[in-house]
N, C-alpha and C positions, 0 to 999 in steps of 0.2 A: 234717574241717576245712572249711570254705569257700574258704581260701585255699590255691593252689598251694603249696608248702614246697621246691620244686626243678622245673626240667623234666623232661619225663616221656617223652622221646624225644633220640635223638639222642646225640655223645660224653660228654653233661655229666648224661645221665641216670646215676642212681644204679644201680649192677648189686645183685641181690638176693646177699643175703647166704647164705654156706653156713651157718652157723650163729650164732646171737645167745645174748648173755648179761648178765647184769647184776652188774657191780663195785660192793663197796659200798665207800666211803669212810672215813675216819676219824671223821668225825662223823655218818656215816651214811647220808648223801648216795647216791644210788642212781644209777650211771652206765649210759647204753646202750651197748654194745659189738656190734659186728659182727666177723666172723671171716670173712676171702675168700680161697679158694686151697685148695690141699693141707695137711691137717696138718701134714706132714712135711717142707714146703718152707722154708726160711730164711724168719726172720720180720723183721717191718716192721711197725712202730707209725705210726701217723698222728694227730698232737693237732691240732687246725683252730684258727681264731681267732676273735676277738669277731665275734658276731653270724652265725656258719656253723654248718656240722655236717657230720656224716660225708658229706652231698651232697656237699660240695665238693671233696672226695678223688675224685669219681668216675672221673674221666680217671686218676687214678693207679693206686687202685682195679683198675680194666677190665685196664689193661696191666699192673701188675704181679703179678696174680692169678695170669696163666699161670705162673708159675715160682715165687712167692713165697707165703708166708701172711702175710696182711695184715689187720692187726687195725687198727680205726679205733674211734674212740668220740666220743661227743656230750659237750664240756664242760657241765658242771654248768647249769642253766636252758636250754641251747641243744638244738635239736631234739627228739631221743625220751628226754631226761635230765631228772627233775624238775626244778625251781627249787629252790634251798637259801635258807638266811638267810644262810649263811657267804658273802662274797667277798672273796678277799686271793689273793695269790700264794701264800702257804702251804698255802691250801685246791685251789689249782691244782696244788699238789705231791704234797698228799695224793692226790688226783684221779687224777694219772698214778701212782705208786707203787702204786694198787690195781687200776687196769687191770692192770700189769705183772703183779702178781699173780697175778691172776685168769686170765688170758688166756696166760700163760707156763709153763712147767714150772719148777720151782726149777733155780736156774743157767743156764737158759736166755736166751741172749742176742737181743736183736734190734738194729736199726738205726732210730732213733726219728728221724722227721721233725715239725716243729712251723710251722707258717706263723702269725706275727703273734702271737697271743694263744699258740697253741699252741708257738712258739719261745720265749716266756716262760716257759713252763710247763716246758719241760726245763730252762732256768734256772734257776727254781726251786728242780728236783728236785734241780738237781749237788749232791754230794756227800751225798745221802742212800745208805746202804748197800743200799737196794733198788734204786736207779738203778744202782748202781756193779755189781749183779750181772747184773740183765739188759740192759745198754746195752754195745753193741758200738762204736756210733758213732753220730754226729747231724748232721741237718740243720736249718740254721735260716733259715728263708727268710721275707724282708721282715718284717723286725724289730727289735727294738733292747731297750736294757738301761734306757735312763734317758731323762729327757727329752723326753718322746715329743710333749707339748703344745706345748711351746715351739718345737721344731724342725717342728711340721708344717707344710706348704704349702697346707692345704685353703682357709684365706683369705688372700686375695693382699693382703699387708698386708705393710712391711718389719717384720722380727725385731724383737721387744720387748714390752714388756707391755701392750699393748692388742690385738696381735695372737694372744700366749697366752691371754688374756683371754676373748678372742672365740671363738677356735679351743674353749677348753673349755666354752663355753656350748654351742657347737653338736655337738660331739661328746657332749655329756652332756646332751643333751635329752632330756626325756619322751615326748615329743609321739607318737604313733603312726604309722610310717612311712606305713601307708595301703596303698591297691593297687598294682600295678604299672602305672605308667602312663606315657607317653612322655618326662613328665615329668621322672616318678622315674628312668627309666631314665636322662637325659640329666646328672641331679645325681647319680647313685650312678657314671657312668662318667669323669664330671668327678672327684670325690673320691676313687674309688678304682683306677682302672685309666688306662691307659695310651689315649693320643688314637687311635691307632689299632686298637683293640682291636675284634672283629666283631660284630658285633648279637647272634650267638649265646652268646658268651661273655657278653656285658654284661646278657643276659635270665636265663642259667644266673645271673649272681653275685645277678642282684636278686630273682627267686624265694628264693633264701634267706637275706638280708642281710632282706628287709619280712618272713620267718616269724618274726624273733627276737621273741620280748615285748618290748614297750618298755621294762617294769619291769626286764629281765632287762637289756638292754642300757646302758640308765642305771645298774643297779647295777656291771656291770662298767666302765666309762665311767669312775668313781669311783677305781678300782682300777687303772686306765691310767693316770690322769692324774699321779697320787703313784706312777708305778713308779720304783722303784731296786733294780735287779739288779747293779747295777756290782761289788757284794763275792762274789757268785755265781760270776762268772766264772773267775776261778782254781780252781775247785772242777771245774769243767766239763774233764776232762782226757781225754775220751777223743777221737779223731779227730773231729774237726768242720767240716764246709763249710758255706760261709754264701752265700748267695743274695740278691741285693736287685735293686730295678729300677729304672732310671735317671729314670725319669718316677713315682715313687713320692711322694706328696703325703703319706700319713698315715706312713710311715717314712719320709722319705727314705734315699737310697741312702748318705749321711753315715753312719748307723746300722751299715749294713752293714761301711764299712770299718773303723768304730771296734771294731766285734765281731772280725772276722778278726784286728788286730792286740794286742784283748786277750785274747784266748783259747790257755790255754800250746798247744794241737795242733791249729792253724789246716791243716786239709788243701786248702785252696783258697776263694777267692773270686769270683763268677761274678756279675759286670754286665750285666744283661740290658737291652739299649739299645732305648729306646723303651716299655718295660714297666713297669706302674702296681704298684699294690698287690696286687693279686690274683693272683699268679705262678703257682700251681699251675693256675689255668683261663684265664688268657692265654698261658703259656707251660708245658702242660703235657710235651714234648718234654723241657724241659729240665730243669724239677724232676724228670719221674719220669728221667730222665739220671743226675740226681744221686744219686738214690736207689739205683740198680744200681749205679752204681760204688761207692758205699760198700758197699752188701754185698758185691760181688767182691772189692772190698781188703780189707775188715777183717770182716766176719760171717764168711764161710766158712773162712778162716784160724783165728777164734776159736773155732769149733766142731770144726775139726780137731784143736787144740790141746786141747780137751776130750775127744776120743778115746783111749782105755786101746792 
């Protein structure tokens, strides 16, 4: 490809996978899956957000793979997963359970972490028997279950129909993002990151987001515009932690608070002061630490209970 799809040096450069595999979803869509770390280590599954890829989790993968088996996959149409005809929350759930089935042994459980649309993927899959079989705990990071466009703060107008209409048009634009330029970095930082985000973190996000095909970006924007997963939350009964950035314009921290209040088994709400929407890159230590805490508290206990 003529355009870099991620940075190639520094802490946000994706590490090489120990192995790769392909998971086949219910409609035949093929999903690129990477496995990092030792095969017998506790398992973590990472689901990235809209317009991102496995490269978005580089910092978490590098740190967690020292003592975890980290499974990361590209959502359909993103990264190395081919585009598909179907775009829906049902497809997101189908894809996740396909990855769990392909990467985990029968009955083996993992901690699932989802950022933005990846968090919505976890919500969409809640209640599926395959989800229950393979999930010990979950992390919902910078995400929401409904009202995304109406509550977004990307457009600096008062809440109301005009802001919602303009926000939907901006987020749903079919226009290619073009090369990563200084202006592009400024726009992306304003829309998706906290004001204090360091240049290397802005660059890492920009490379990933600009690599997403415009048709894929638009197709998923329509799904997100109509998102309503509120009815799925009661089915997300595993221990679930929630993280949000106080400067998030795409999914303002009110979403995180609402999730924490609605989840049947919320085990913590973390509000990251000054952080925007891209928390795994903006605050990698906090996100990695949250995953580690969940594996220590729930995954090890779960696996020991399975041992005769």
